[in-house]
C-alpha positions as CSV (number, residue, x, y, z in Angstrom):
1,M,-16.9,-34.2,68.3
2,T,-15.8,-31.3,66.2
3,K,-19.3,-30.7,64.9
4,A,-22.8,-32.0,65.5
5,V,-24.3,-34.3,62.9
6,R,-27.2,-32.6,61.0
7,W,-29.9,-35.3,60.5
8,G,-32.5,-35.5,57.9
9,V,-35.4,-37.8,58.8
10,V,-37.3,-39.8,56.2
11,G,-40.7,-40.6,57.6
12,T,-42.8,-39.2,60.5
13,G,-44.1,-42.3,62.3
14,R,-43.7,-43.3,65.9
15,I,-40.1,-44.5,65.6
16,A,-39.1,-41.2,63.8
17,Q,-40.8,-39.3,66.6
18,T,-38.9,-41.2,69.3
19,F,-35.6,-40.7,67.4
20,A,-36.2,-36.9,67.3
21,S,-37.2,-36.8,70.9
22,D,-34.2,-38.8,72.1
23,L,-31.8,-36.8,70.0
24,A,-33.0,-33.4,71.2
25,P,-30.8,-33.2,74.3
26,L,-27.6,-34.3,72.5
27,A,-24.8,-31.9,71.5
28,E,-23.6,-34.4,69.0
29,G,-26.5,-34.2,66.7
30,E,-29.8,-32.5,65.7
31,V,-32.6,-33.1,63.3
32,V,-32.6,-30.2,60.8
33,A,-34.9,-31.6,58.2
34,V,-37.8,-34.0,57.8
35,G,-39.6,-35.5,54.7
36,S,-42.9,-37.2,54.5
37,R,-45.3,-38.4,51.8
38,T,-47.5,-35.3,52.6
39,A,-46.6,-31.7,53.3
40,E,-49.1,-31.7,56.2
41,A,-47.3,-34.6,58.0
42,A,-43.9,-33.1,57.5
43,E,-45.0,-29.7,58.7
44,A,-46.6,-31.2,61.8
45,F,-43.5,-33.2,62.6
46,A,-41.3,-30.1,62.1
47,R,-43.5,-28.0,64.3
48,R,-43.6,-30.5,67.1
49,F,-39.9,-31.1,67.2
50,G,-38.6,-27.7,66.2
51,V,-37.1,-29.0,62.9
52,A,-36.0,-26.2,60.6
53,R,-37.0,-27.5,57.2
54,H,-39.7,-29.9,56.1
55,Y,-40.4,-31.4,52.7
56,A,-43.3,-33.1,50.9
57,G,-41.4,-36.1,49.5
58,Y,-38.0,-37.4,50.1
59,E,-35.8,-36.4,47.2
60,A,-35.5,-32.8,48.2
61,L,-34.5,-33.8,51.7
62,C,-31.8,-36.1,50.4
63,E,-30.5,-33.2,48.2
64,D,-30.5,-30.7,51.1
65,P,-26.9,-29.5,51.5
66,G,-27.5,-28.9,55.2
67,V,-28.2,-32.6,55.9
68,D,-25.1,-34.7,56.9
69,C,-26.9,-38.0,57.4
70,V,-30.3,-39.5,56.5
71,Y,-32.3,-41.6,59.0
72,V,-34.7,-43.9,57.1
73,A,-37.7,-44.5,59.2
74,T,-40.4,-45.4,56.7
75,P,-42.1,-48.9,56.7
76,H,-39.9,-51.9,55.7
77,P,-40.9,-52.2,52.1
78,F,-39.6,-48.7,51.4
79,H,-36.2,-49.0,53.2
80,R,-34.3,-50.2,50.2
81,D,-35.4,-47.5,47.8
82,H,-35.2,-44.7,50.4
83,A,-31.7,-45.8,51.5
84,L,-30.6,-46.0,47.8
85,L,-32.0,-42.5,47.1
86,A,-30.0,-41.0,50.0
87,L,-26.8,-42.8,49.0
88,S,-27.2,-41.7,45.4
89,R,-27.3,-38.1,46.7
90,G,-24.1,-38.6,48.6
91,K,-25.7,-39.0,52.1
92,P,-24.7,-41.6,54.7
93,V,-27.7,-43.5,56.0
94,L,-29.0,-45.0,59.2
95,V,-31.8,-47.4,58.2
96,E,-34.5,-48.7,60.5
97,K,-34.8,-52.4,61.3
98,A,-35.8,-54.6,59.8
99,F,-33.2,-53.2,57.4
100,T,-35.1,-54.3,54.3
101,M,-37.7,-56.9,53.3
102,T,-35.2,-59.5,52.1
103,A,-31.5,-60.3,52.2
104,D,-31.1,-59.4,48.5
105,E,-32.5,-56.0,49.2
106,A,-30.1,-55.6,52.1
107,R,-27.2,-56.6,49.8
108,D,-28.3,-53.9,47.3
109,V,-28.0,-51.2,50.0
110,V,-24.7,-52.5,51.3
111,A,-23.3,-52.7,47.8
112,A,-24.4,-49.2,47.0
113,A,-22.9,-47.8,50.2
114,R,-19.6,-49.6,49.6
115,R,-19.4,-48.5,46.0
116,S,-19.9,-44.9,47.0
117,G,-17.7,-45.1,50.1
118,L,-20.5,-43.8,52.3
119,F,-21.4,-44.8,55.8
120,A,-24.5,-47.1,56.3
121,M,-25.8,-48.9,59.4
122,E,-28.9,-50.7,60.5
123,A,-30.7,-48.8,63.3
124,M,-30.7,-51.7,65.7
125,W,-30.7,-49.3,68.7
126,T,-30.7,-52.1,71.2
127,R,-27.1,-53.0,70.3
128,F,-25.9,-49.6,71.6
129,L,-27.7,-49.5,75.0
130,P,-25.5,-49.4,78.1
131,H,-26.7,-52.7,79.5
132,V,-26.1,-54.5,76.2
133,R,-22.6,-53.1,75.8
134,T,-21.8,-54.4,79.3
135,L,-23.3,-57.8,78.9
136,R,-21.3,-58.3,75.6
137,E,-18.2,-57.5,77.6
138,R,-19.1,-60.1,80.3
139,V,-19.8,-62.8,77.7
140,A,-16.6,-62.0,75.8
141,A,-14.6,-62.2,79.0
142,G,-15.8,-65.8,79.5
143,V,-17.8,-65.2,82.6
144,L,-20.5,-67.6,81.4
145,G,-18.1,-70.3,80.4
146,E,-19.1,-72.0,77.2
147,V,-22.4,-70.7,75.9
148,V,-24.9,-73.5,75.5
149,L,-28.3,-71.8,75.0
150,L,-29.8,-68.5,74.3
151,V,-33.5,-67.8,74.8
152,A,-35.3,-64.5,73.8
153,D,-38.9,-63.5,73.2
154,H,-40.7,-60.4,72.0
155,G,-44.5,-60.4,72.1
156,K,-47.0,-57.6,72.0
157,W,-50.7,-57.5,71.7
158,F,-52.2,-55.7,68.7
159,A,-55.9,-55.3,68.0
160,R,-57.1,-57.1,64.8
161,D,-57.1,-54.2,62.4
162,A,-56.6,-54.8,58.7
163,T,-55.6,-51.2,58.2
164,S,-52.7,-51.5,60.8
165,R,-49.2,-51.5,59.3
166,L,-48.4,-54.6,61.4
167,F,-51.1,-56.7,59.6
168,A,-50.8,-55.2,56.1
169,P,-48.8,-57.4,53.8
170,E,-48.1,-54.5,51.4
171,L,-46.5,-52.6,54.3
172,G,-44.2,-55.4,55.4
173,G,-46.6,-56.5,58.2
174,G,-45.9,-59.5,60.4
175,A,-44.5,-60.3,63.8
176,L,-41.0,-61.4,62.6
177,L,-39.8,-58.3,60.7
178,D,-41.3,-55.9,63.3
179,L,-40.8,-57.8,66.6
180,G,-38.7,-60.9,66.0
181,V,-35.8,-58.9,64.5
182,Y,-34.9,-58.1,68.1
183,P,-34.4,-61.7,69.3
184,V,-32.8,-62.7,66.0
185,S,-30.3,-59.8,66.2
186,F,-29.6,-60.5,69.9
187,A,-28.7,-64.1,69.0
188,S,-26.6,-63.0,66.1
189,M,-24.7,-60.5,68.3
190,L,-23.7,-63.2,70.8
191,L,-23.5,-66.4,68.7
192,G,-22.8,-65.3,65.2
193,P,-24.6,-66.6,62.1
194,P,-26.5,-69.9,62.5
195,S,-25.6,-73.1,60.7
196,S,-29.2,-74.3,60.8
197,V,-32.6,-72.6,61.0
198,R,-35.9,-74.3,61.9
199,S,-39.2,-72.5,62.5
200,M,-42.9,-72.7,63.0
201,V,-45.4,-69.9,62.0
202,T,-49.0,-69.2,62.8
203,T,-50.5,-66.7,60.4
204,A,-52.7,-63.7,61.2
205,F,-56.1,-63.0,59.6
206,T,-54.4,-61.1,56.8
207,G,-51.9,-63.9,56.0
208,V,-48.8,-62.3,57.6
209,D,-47.1,-64.2,60.4
210,A,-48.7,-63.6,63.8
211,T,-46.5,-66.0,65.9
212,T,-43.1,-67.3,64.9
213,S,-40.9,-69.6,66.8
214,I,-37.3,-70.2,65.6
215,L,-34.7,-72.7,66.6
216,L,-31.1,-71.8,65.5
217,G,-28.2,-74.1,65.6
218,H,-24.7,-72.7,65.7
219,P,-21.3,-74.2,64.7
220,S,-20.2,-74.0,68.4
221,G,-23.0,-76.3,69.3
222,A,-25.0,-73.6,71.0
223,Q,-28.7,-73.3,70.3
224,A,-31.0,-70.3,70.3
225,V,-34.7,-70.5,70.9
226,L,-36.5,-67.3,69.7
227,T,-40.1,-66.4,69.7
228,C,-42.2,-63.4,68.6
229,T,-45.9,-62.7,68.5
230,S,-48.3,-59.9,67.7
231,S,-51.2,-61.7,69.5
232,A,-50.1,-61.4,73.1
233,R,-47.9,-59.5,75.5
234,S,-45.0,-61.8,76.5
235,A,-42.4,-61.4,79.2
236,T,-39.9,-60.0,76.6
237,R,-37.0,-61.4,78.5
238,A,-33.7,-62.9,77.4
239,S,-31.2,-65.3,78.9
240,V,-27.8,-66.6,77.9
241,V,-26.9,-69.9,79.5
242,G,-23.3,-71.0,79.9
243,T,-21.5,-73.9,81.5
244,E,-20.4,-71.8,84.4
245,T,-23.1,-69.2,84.9
246,R,-26.2,-67.8,83.2
247,L,-27.1,-64.2,82.3
248,E,-30.7,-63.1,82.6
249,V,-31.9,-59.9,81.0
250,E,-35.0,-58.3,82.5
251,G,-37.9,-57.3,80.3
252,D,-38.0,-55.5,78.0
253,F,-34.6,-57.0,77.1
254,Y,-34.3,-54.9,73.9
255,A,-35.0,-51.6,75.7
256,P,-33.1,-49.9,78.6
257,S,-33.0,-52.7,81.1
258,A,-30.8,-54.6,83.6
259,F,-29.3,-58.0,83.8
260,S,-28.1,-60.5,86.4
261,I,-25.4,-63.1,86.4
262,V,-26.4,-66.2,88.3
263,A,-24.2,-69.1,89.4
264,R,-25.2,-72.8,88.8
265,D,-26.4,-73.1,92.4
266,G,-28.7,-70.0,92.0
267,T,-26.4,-67.5,93.7
268,L,-26.7,-64.0,92.4
269,L,-23.2,-63.0,91.4
270,E,-23.8,-59.6,89.9
271,R,-26.7,-57.3,88.8
272,V,-26.0,-54.5,86.3
273,E,-28.4,-51.7,85.6
274,G,-28.3,-49.4,82.6
275,P,-30.3,-46.2,83.4
276,V,-31.1,-44.2,80.3
277,V,-32.8,-40.9,79.8
278,G,-35.5,-41.3,77.2
279,R,-36.1,-44.4,75.1
280,G,-32.5,-45.0,74.2
281,L,-32.3,-44.2,70.5
282,Q,-29.7,-41.5,71.1
283,F,-27.0,-44.1,71.5
284,Q,-27.2,-45.3,67.9
285,A,-27.0,-41.7,66.8
286,L,-23.9,-41.2,68.9
287,E,-22.3,-44.3,67.2
288,V,-23.1,-42.8,63.8
289,A,-21.5,-39.5,64.9
290,R,-18.4,-41.3,66.2
291,C,-18.0,-43.4,63.0
292,L,-18.5,-40.3,60.7
293,E,-15.9,-38.3,62.6
294,A,-13.5,-41.3,62.4
295,G,-14.0,-41.7,58.7
296,L,-15.6,-45.2,59.1
297,T,-18.0,-46.4,56.5
298,E,-19.7,-48.9,58.8
299,S,-19.9,-49.6,62.5
300,P,-17.9,-52.4,64.1
301,V,-20.7,-52.8,66.6
302,M,-23.4,-53.3,63.9
303,P,-21.5,-54.4,60.8
304,L,-23.2,-54.5,57.4
305,D,-22.4,-58.1,56.7
306,E,-24.1,-59.1,59.9
307,T,-27.2,-57.1,59.0
308,V,-27.4,-59.1,55.7
309,S,-26.9,-62.3,57.7
310,I,-29.8,-61.3,60.1
311,M,-32.0,-60.6,57.1
312,A,-31.1,-64.0,55.6
313,T,-31.9,-65.8,58.9
314,M,-35.4,-64.2,59.1
315,E,-35.9,-65.0,55.4
316,R,-35.1,-68.6,56.0
317,A,-37.3,-68.7,59.0
318,L,-40.3,-67.5,57.1
319,G,-39.6,-69.4,53.9
320,G,-39.0,-72.8,55.5
321,A,-41.5,-72.7,58.3
322,S,-44.1,-75.3,59.1
323,S,-47.6,-74.0,59.9
324,G,-48.9,-73.8,63.4
């Protein structure tokens, strides 16, 4: 790296705090500015993480000449507008997942980035973790043989609280956009876009989805069985089953973890660990830095067209679901 990326962070919630914490030890990037709806929240964030500048609102942050890239970490319904604001001010963007509320909103952001020739990427941090990079290499090398089945789940327990973002329809609440995006993205990463989508949804007390199960069919003949819930803590494991071997990712599969490759007779062939300092969000920041230095406008690891496809899959799952 010739110079560190100077980050501006839009939003001060938990994921923004984790990003700032994981970025702190890196020489390749630093958070130099933060914006929030209130001056108090922005100031508190800046004080906690040693951020030089803080703003009440987001426009001034996006116009800050000292910011090289904007990280959008507000709730899902605001991603589109905040990403478009940053792009309109000439700033590349890293946008939290779920990337937007709908596939059309995702297309709006992608089109704006491409029109302006600016970098944009979905902040699917799982994709850049060491164990995920290695398991992609194993699958690509044909170690599993022909992939037949992928199974992944993400379930967490949340107290029934109508004021919680996860249960608030106006804040993009629901299990799928918040939790299910991880299994859906994992399946997309290894199997590509699905040719068929079937789903079942059980709603929460506020009307958002509480438990969603999805069955994806792929042109290769492979199937993916994906589940998410905000009503219970699941194993949060993932497996990829091939004709020769299977790959089992330990829980939490979407966070720093380990995986094993197991033969048909149950013999353990390999176990790969991916030790990580912190939560692991620094790896996506490193990818952004690499792409910006190389003059890329999107990441080959998390392409924009795939992000749109993932949004379309989740939209189809919610739109065409039967009720549980």
